[in-house]
TIRO-2110 file (N, C-alpha, C; in Angstrom, 1 decimal):
// TIRO-2110
-18.8, 4.0, -16.5, N, 1, A
-18.2, 3.4, -15.3, CA, 1, A
-16.7, 3.5, -15.3, C, 1, A
-16.1, 3.9, -14.2, N, 2, A
-14.7, 4.1, -14.2, CA, 2, A
-14.0, 2.7, -13.9, C, 2, A
-12.9, 2.5, -14.6, N, 3, A
-12.2, 1.3, -14.3, CA, 3, A
-11.7, 1.2, -12.9, C, 3, A
-11.6, 0.0, -12.4, N, 4, A
-11.1, -0.2, -11.0, CA, 4, A
-9.6, 0.2, -11.0, C, 4, A
-9.2, 0.9, -9.9, N, 5, A
-7.9, 1.3, -9.7, CA, 5, A
-7.0, 0.1, -9.4, C, 5, A
-5.9, -0.1, -10.2, N, 6, A
-5.0, -1.2, -10.0, CA, 6, A
-3.7, -0.6, -9.5, C, 6, A
-2.8, -1.5, -9.0, N, 7, A
-1.5, -1.0, -8.6, CA, 7, A
-0.8, -0.2, -9.7, C, 7, A
-0.8, -0.8, -10.9, N, 8, A
-0.1, -0.2, -12.0, CA, 8, A
-0.7, 1.2, -12.4, C, 8, A
-2.0, 1.3, -12.5, N, 9, A
-2.6, 2.5, -12.8, CA, 9, A
-2.4, 3.6, -11.7, C, 9, A
-2.4, 3.1, -10.5, N, 10, A
-2.1, 4.0, -9.4, CA, 10, A
-0.7, 4.6, -9.5, C, 10, A
0.2, 3.8, -9.7, N, 11, A
1.6, 4.2, -9.8, CA, 11, A
1.8, 5.2, -11.0, C, 11, A
1.2, 4.9, -12.2, N, 12, A
1.3, 5.8, -13.3, CA, 12, A
0.7, 7.1, -13.0, C, 12, A
-0.5, 7.1, -12.4, N, 13, A
-1.2, 8.3, -12.0, CA, 13, A
-0.4, 9.2, -11.1, C, 13, A
0.2, 8.5, -10.1, N, 14, A
1.0, 9.3, -9.1, CA, 14, A
2.3, 9.8, -9.6, C, 14, A
2.9, 9.0, -10.5, N, 15, A
4.1, 9.5, -11.2, CA, 15, A
3.9, 10.8, -12.0, C, 15, A
2.8, 10.7, -12.8, N, 16, A
2.5, 11.9, -13.6, CA, 16, A
2.0, 13.1, -12.8, C, 16, A
1.3, 12.8, -11.7, N, 17, A
0.8, 13.9, -10.8, CA, 17, A
2.0, 14.6, -10.2, C, 17, A
3.0, 13.8, -9.8, N, 18, A
4.2, 14.4, -9.1, CA, 18, A
5.0, 15.3, -10.0, C, 18, A
5.1, 15.0, -11.2, N, 19, A
5.8, 15.8, -12.2, CA, 19, A
5.4, 15.3, -13.6, C, 19, A
4.5, 16.1, -14.3, N, 20, A
4.0, 15.6, -15.6, CA, 20, A
5.1, 15.4, -16.6, C, 20, A
6.3, 16.0, -16.3, N, 21, A
7.4, 15.8, -17.3, CA, 21, A
8.4, 14.7, -17.0, C, 21, A
8.1, 14.0, -15.8, N, 22, A
9.0, 12.8, -15.5, CA, 22, A
8.6, 11.6, -16.3, C, 22, A
9.5, 11.2, -17.2, N, 23, A
9.2, 10.0, -18.0, CA, 23, A
9.2, 8.7, -17.2, C, 23, A
8.7, 7.7, -17.7, N, 24, A
8.7, 6.4, -17.1, CA, 24, A
10.2, 6.0, -17.0, C, 24, A
11.0, 6.3, -18.0, N, 25, A
12.4, 5.9, -18.0, CA, 25, A
13.2, 6.7, -16.9, C, 25, A
12.9, 7.9, -16.8, N, 26, A
13.6, 8.7, -15.8, CA, 26, A
13.2, 8.3, -14.4, C, 26, A
11.9, 8.0, -14.2, N, 27, A
11.4, 7.5, -12.9, CA, 27, A
12.1, 6.2, -12.5, C, 27, A
12.1, 5.3, -13.5, N, 28, A
12.8, 4.0, -13.3, CA, 28, A
14.3, 4.2, -12.9, C, 28, A
14.9, 5.1, -13.5, N, 29, A
16.3, 5.4, -13.2, CA, 29, A
16.4, 5.9, -11.8, C, 29, A
15.5, 6.7, -11.3, N, 30, A
15.5, 7.2, -9.9, CA, 30, A
15.3, 6.1, -8.9, C, 30, A
14.5, 5.1, -9.3, N, 31, A
14.2, 4.0, -8.4, CA, 31, A
15.3, 2.9, -8.5, C, 31, A
16.1, 3.0, -9.5, N, 32, A
17.2, 2.0, -9.8, CA, 32, A
16.6, 0.7, -10.2, C, 32, A
15.6, 0.8, -11.1, N, 33, A
15.1, -0.4, -11.8, CA, 33, A
15.1, -0.1, -13.3, C, 33, A
14.8, -1.2, -14.1, N, 34, A
14.8, -1.0, -15.5, CA, 34, A
13.5, -0.3, -16.0, C, 34, A
13.6, 0.4, -17.1, N, 35, A
12.4, 1.0, -17.6, CA, 35, A
11.4, -0.1, -18.1, C, 35, A
11.9, -1.2, -18.6, N, 36, A
11.0, -2.3, -19.0, CA, 36, A
10.2, -2.8, -17.7, C, 36, A
10.9, -3.0, -16.6, N, 37, A
10.3, -3.4, -15.4, CA, 37, A
9.2, -2.4, -14.9, C, 37, A
9.6, -1.1, -15.0, N, 38, A
8.6, -0.1, -14.6, CA, 38, A
7.4, -0.1, -15.5, C, 38, A
7.6, -0.3, -16.8, N, 39, A
6.5, -0.3, -17.8, CA, 39, A
5.6, -1.5, -17.5, C, 39, A
6.2, -2.7, -17.2, N, 40, A
5.4, -3.9, -16.8, CA, 40, A
4.6, -3.6, -15.5, C, 40, A
5.2, -2.9, -14.6, N, 41, A
4.4, -2.6, -13.4, CA, 41, A
3.2, -1.7, -13.7, C, 41, A
3.5, -0.6, -14.4, N, 42, A
2.4, 0.4, -14.7, CA, 42, A
1.3, -0.2, -15.6, C, 42, A
1.7, -1.2, -16.4, N, 43, A
0.7, -1.8, -17.3, CA, 43, A
0.1, -3.1, -16.7, C, 43, A
0.3, -3.3, -15.4, N, 44, A
-0.2, -4.5, -14.7, CA, 44, A
0.1, -5.8, -15.4, C, 44, A
1.3, -5.9, -16.0, N, 45, A
1.7, -7.1, -16.6, CA, 45, A
2.4, -8.0, -15.6, C, 45, A
2.8, -7.5, -14.4, N, 46, A
3.4, -8.2, -13.4, CA, 46, A
2.8, -7.7, -12.0, C, 46, A
3.0, -8.5, -11.0, N, 47, A
2.6, -8.0, -9.7, CA, 47, A
3.5, -6.9, -9.1, C, 47, A
3.0, -6.3, -8.1, N, 48, A
3.8, -5.2, -7.5, CA, 48, A
5.2, -5.7, -7.0, C, 48, A
6.1, -4.8, -7.0, N, 49, A
7.5, -5.2, -6.7, CA, 49, A
7.6, -5.4, -5.1, C, 49, A
8.8, -5.9, -4.7, N, 50, A
9.0, -6.1, -3.3, CA, 50, A
9.0, -4.8, -2.5, C, 50, A
9.0, -4.9, -1.2, N, 51, A
8.8, -3.8, -0.2, CA, 51, A
9.9, -2.7, -0.4, C, 51, A
11.1, -3.1, -0.6, N, 52, A
12.2, -2.1, -0.8, CA, 52, A
12.0, -1.2, -2.0, C, 52, A
11.4, -1.7, -3.0, N, 53, A
11.1, -0.9, -4.2, CA, 53, A
9.9, 0.0, -3.9, C, 53, A
8.9, -0.6, -3.2, N, 54, A
7.7, 0.2, -2.9, CA, 54, A
8.1, 1.4, -2.0, C, 54, A
9.0, 1.1, -1.1, N, 55, A
9.5, 2.2, -0.2, CA, 55, A
10.2, 3.3, -1.1, C, 55, A
10.9, 2.9, -2.1, N, 56, A
11.6, 3.9, -3.0, CA, 56, A
10.5, 4.7, -3.7, C, 56, A
9.4, 4.0, -4.2, N, 57, A
8.3, 4.7, -4.9, CA, 57, A
7.8, 5.8, -4.0, C, 57, A
7.5, 5.4, -2.8, N, 58, A
6.8, 6.3, -1.8, CA, 58, A
7.7, 7.5, -1.5, C, 58, A
9.0, 7.3, -1.4, N, 59, A
10.0, 8.3, -1.1, CA, 59, A
10.1, 9.3, -2.2, C, 59, A
10.3, 8.8, -3.4, N, 60, A
10.5, 9.6, -4.6, CA, 60, A
9.3, 10.4, -4.9, C, 60, A
8.1, 9.8, -4.8, N, 61, A
6.9, 10.5, -5.1, CA, 61, A
6.3, 11.3, -3.9, C, 61, A
7.1, 11.3, -2.8, N, 62, A
6.7, 12.0, -1.6, CA, 62, A
5.3, 11.7, -1.1, C, 62, A
5.0, 10.4, -1.0, N, 63, A
3.6, 10.0, -0.6, CA, 63, A
3.4, 10.4, 0.8, C, 63, A
2.1, 10.8, 1.1, N, 64, A
1.7, 11.0, 2.5, CA, 64, A
1.3, 9.6, 3.0, C, 64, A
0.9, 9.6, 4.3, N, 65, A
0.6, 8.3, 4.9, CA, 65, A
-0.6, 7.6, 4.1, C, 65, A
-1.6, 8.4, 3.8, N, 66, A
-2.8, 7.8, 3.1, CA, 66, A
-2.3, 7.2, 1.7, C, 66, A
-1.5, 7.9, 1.0, N, 67, A
-1.0, 7.4, -0.3, CA, 67, A
-0.2, 6.1, -0.1, C, 67, A
0.6, 6.1, 0.9, N, 68, A
1.5, 4.9, 1.2, CA, 68, A
0.6, 3.7, 1.5, C, 68, A
-0.4, 4.0, 2.3, N, 69, A
-1.3, 2.9, 2.7, CA, 69, A
-2.1, 2.3, 1.4, C, 69, A
-2.5, 3.3, 0.6, N, 70, A
-3.2, 2.9, -0.6, CA, 70, A
-2.3, 2.1, -1.5, C, 70, A
-1.0, 2.5, -1.6, N, 71, A
0.0, 1.8, -2.5, CA, 71, A
0.2, 0.4, -1.9, C, 71, A
0.4, 0.2, -0.6, N, 72, A
0.6, -1.1, 0.0, CA, 72, A
-0.7, -2.0, -0.2, C, 72, A
-1.9, -1.4, -0.1, N, 73, A
-3.1, -2.2, -0.3, CA, 73, A
-3.2, -2.7, -1.7, C, 73, A
-3.0, -1.8, -2.7, N, 74, A
-3.1, -2.1, -4.1, CA, 74, A
-2.0, -3.1, -4.5, C, 74, A
-0.8, -3.0, -3.9, N, 75, A
0.3, -3.9, -4.1, CA, 75, A
-0.1, -5.3, -3.7, C, 75, A
-0.7, -5.4, -2.5, N, 76, A
-1.2, -6.7, -2.0, CA, 76, A
-2.2, -7.3, -2.9, C, 76, A
-3.2, -6.5, -3.4, N, 77, A
-4.2, -7.0, -4.3, CA, 77, A
-3.7, -7.4, -5.6, C, 77, A
-2.5, -6.9, -6.0, N, 78, A
-2.0, -7.3, -7.3, CA, 78, A
-1.5, -8.7, -7.4, C, 78, A
-1.3, -9.3, -6.2, N, 79, A
-0.7, -10.6, -6.1, CA, 79, A
-1.7, -11.7, -6.3, C, 79, A
-1.4, -12.8, -6.9, N, 80, A
-2.4, -13.9, -7.2, CA, 80, A
-2.8, -14.6, -6.0, C, 80, A
-2.1, -14.5, -4.9, N, 81, A
-2.5, -15.2, -3.7, CA, 81, A
-2.9, -14.1, -2.6, C, 81, A
-3.6, -14.5, -1.6, N, 82, A
-4.0, -13.6, -0.6, CA, 82, A
-2.7, -13.1, 0.1, C, 82, A
-2.6, -11.8, 0.2, N, 83, A
-1.3, -11.2, 0.7, CA, 83, A
-1.7, -10.1, 1.7, C, 83, A
-0.9, -10.0, 2.7, N, 84, A
-1.0, -8.9, 3.7, CA, 84, A
-0.1, -7.7, 3.1, C, 84, A
-0.6, -6.5, 3.1, N, 85, A
0.2, -5.4, 2.6, CA, 85, A
1.6, -5.4, 3.3, C, 85, A
2.6, -5.1, 2.5, N, 86, A
4.0, -5.2, 2.9, CA, 86, A
4.4, -4.4, 4.1, C, 86, A
3.6, -3.4, 4.5, N, 87, A
3.9, -2.5, 5.6, CA, 87, A
3.4, -3.1, 6.9, C, 87, A
2.7, -4.2, 6.9, N, 88, A
2.0, -4.7, 8.1, CA, 88, A
2.6, -6.0, 8.8, C, 88, A
3.2, -6.9, 8.0, N, 89, A
3.6, -8.2, 8.7, CA, 89, A
4.6, -8.0, 9.9, C, 89, A
5.5, -7.1, 9.8, N, 90, A
6.4, -6.9, 10.9, CA, 90, A
5.7, -6.4, 12.1, C, 90, A
4.8, -5.5, 11.9, N, 91, A
4.0, -5.0, 13.1, CA, 91, A
3.1, -6.1, 13.7, C, 91, A
2.5, -6.9, 12.8, N, 92, A
1.6, -8.0, 13.3, CA, 92, A
2.4, -9.0, 14.1, C, 92, A
3.5, -9.4, 13.5, N, 93, A
4.3, -10.5, 14.1, CA, 93, A
5.1, -10.0, 15.3, C, 93, A
5.3, -8.7, 15.5, N, 94, A
6.1, -8.3, 16.6, CA, 94, A
5.2, -8.0, 17.9, C, 94, A
3.9, -8.1, 17.7, N, 95, A
3.0, -7.9, 18.8, CA, 95, A
2.1, -9.1, 19.0, C, 95, A
2.3, -9.7, 20.2, N, 96, A
1.5, -10.9, 20.5, CA, 96, A
0.0, -10.5, 20.5, C, 96, A
-0.3, -9.3, 21.0, N, 97, A
-1.7, -8.9, 21.1, CA, 97, A
-2.3, -8.6, 19.7, C, 97, A
-1.5, -8.2, 18.8, N, 98, A
-2.1, -7.9, 17.4, CA, 98, A
-2.5, -9.3, 16.8, C, 98, A
-1.6, -10.3, 17.0, N, 99, A
-2.0, -11.6, 16.4, CA, 99, A
-3.2, -12.2, 17.1, C, 99, A
-3.3, -12.1, 18.4, N, 100, A
-4.4, -12.6, 19.2, CA, 100, A
-5.7, -11.8, 18.8, C, 100, A
-5.6, -10.5, 18.7, N, 101, A
-6.8, -9.7, 18.3, CA, 101, A
-7.3, -10.1, 16.9, C, 101, A
-6.3, -10.2, 16.0, N, 102, A
-6.8, -10.6, 14.6, CA, 102, A
-7.4, -11.9, 14.5, C, 102, A
-6.8, -12.9, 15.2, N, 103, A
-7.4, -14.2, 15.2, CA, 103, A
-8.8, -14.2, 15.9, C, 103, A
-8.9, -13.4, 17.0, N, 104, A
-10.2, -13.3, 17.7, CA, 104, A
-11.2, -12.7, 16.7, C, 104, A
-10.8, -11.6, 16.1, N, 105, A
-11.8, -11.0, 15.1, CA, 105, A
-12.2, -11.9, 14.0, C, 105, A
-11.2, -12.7, 13.5, N, 106, A
-11.6, -13.7, 12.5, CA, 106, A
-12.5, -14.7, 13.0, C, 106, A
-12.2, -15.3, 14.2, N, 107, A
-13.0, -16.4, 14.8, CA, 107, A
-14.4, -15.9, 15.1, C, 107, A
-14.5, -14.7, 15.6, N, 108, A
-15.8, -14.2, 16.0, CA, 108, A
-16.5, -13.4, 14.8, C, 108, A
-15.9, -13.5, 13.6, N, 109, A
-16.4, -12.8, 12.5, CA, 109, A
-16.8, -11.4, 12.7, C, 109, A
-15.8, -10.6, 13.2, N, 110, A
-16.0, -9.2, 13.5, CA, 110, A
-16.6, -8.5, 12.3, C, 110, A
-17.5, -7.6, 12.6, N, 111, A
-18.2, -6.8, 11.6, CA, 111, A
-17.4, -5.6, 11.2, C, 111, A
-17.8, -5.0, 10.1, N, 112, A
-17.2, -3.7, 9.8, CA, 112, A
-17.4, -2.6, 10.8, C, 112, A
-18.6, -2.7, 11.4, N, 113, A
-19.0, -1.7, 12.4, CA, 113, A
-18.1, -1.9, 13.7, C, 113, A
-17.8, -3.1, 14.0, N, 114, A
-16.9, -3.3, 15.2, CA, 114, A
-15.5, -2.8, 14.9, C, 114, A
-15.0, -3.0, 13.7, N, 115, A
-13.7, -2.5, 13.3, CA, 115, A
-13.7, -1.0, 13.3, C, 115, A
-14.8, -0.4, 12.8, N, 116, A
-14.9, 1.1, 12.8, CA, 116, A
-14.9, 1.6, 14.2, C, 116, A
-15.6, 1.0, 15.1, N, 117, A
-15.7, 1.4, 16.5, CA, 117, A
-14.3, 1.3, 17.2, C, 117, A
-13.5, 0.2, 16.9, N, 118, A
-12.2, 0.0, 17.4, CA, 118, A
-11.3, 1.1, 16.9, C, 118, A
-11.3, 1.4, 15.6, N, 119, A
-10.5, 2.5, 15.0, CA, 119, A
-10.9, 3.8, 15.5, C, 119, A
-12.1, 4.1, 15.8, N, 120, A
-12.5, 5.4, 16.4, CA, 120, A
-11.9, 5.5, 17.7, C, 120, A
-11.9, 4.4, 18.5, N, 121, A
-11.3, 4.5, 19.9, CA, 121, A
-9.8, 4.9, 19.7, C, 121, A
-9.1, 4.3, 18.8, N, 122, A
-7.7, 4.6, 18.6, CA, 122, A
-7.5, 6.0, 18.1, C, 122, A
-8.4, 6.5, 17.2, N, 123, A
-8.3, 7.9, 16.8, CA, 123, A
-8.5, 8.9, 17.9, C, 123, A
-9.5, 8.5, 18.8, N, 124, A
-9.8, 9.4, 19.9, CA, 124, A
-8.6, 9.4, 20.9, C, 124, A
-8.0, 8.3, 21.1, N, 125, A
-6.8, 8.2, 22.0, CA, 125, A
-5.6, 9.1, 21.3, C, 125, A
-5.5, 9.0, 20.0, N, 126, A
-4.4, 9.8, 19.4, CA, 126, A
-4.7, 11.3, 19.5, C, 126, A
-5.9, 11.7, 19.4, N, 127, A
-6.2, 13.2, 19.6, CA, 127, A
-6.0, 13.6, 21.0, C, 127, A
-6.3, 12.8, 22.0, N, 128, A
-6.1, 13.2, 23.4, CA, 128, A
-4.7, 13.3, 23.7, C, 128, A
-3.8, 12.5, 23.0, N, 129, A
-2.4, 12.6, 23.3, CA, 129, A
-1.7, 13.8, 22.7, C, 129, A
-2.3, 14.5, 21.9, N, 130, A
-1.7, 15.7, 21.2, CA, 130, A
-1.9, 16.9, 22.0, C, 130, A
END
């Protein structure tokens, strides 16, 4: 059975995939954090860092959108309290409709199928616009 992917193991894996020769110390230097802090992150001894550091990780490792989303989701899961991924609060709070829709979905106990249907509609709209 494979261990569950954590924020730290994800970051270590992505750092080594990007350049097998980049040491933890060199990567920490590029991000402008201490090597000890980076080691604590990769070994899941601390929760994920703040958004500004996450953004540096994504930039340096040249993450695509899917990798960025996975990073933000794992970062939120690393926290001891329920957390919204760091890339979403600004979008949610800047749109009255996003807040209303999320509360409605919560109150009506929206199913995964309903969310999938909603996402499919958005994907279809995105394809038609291209």
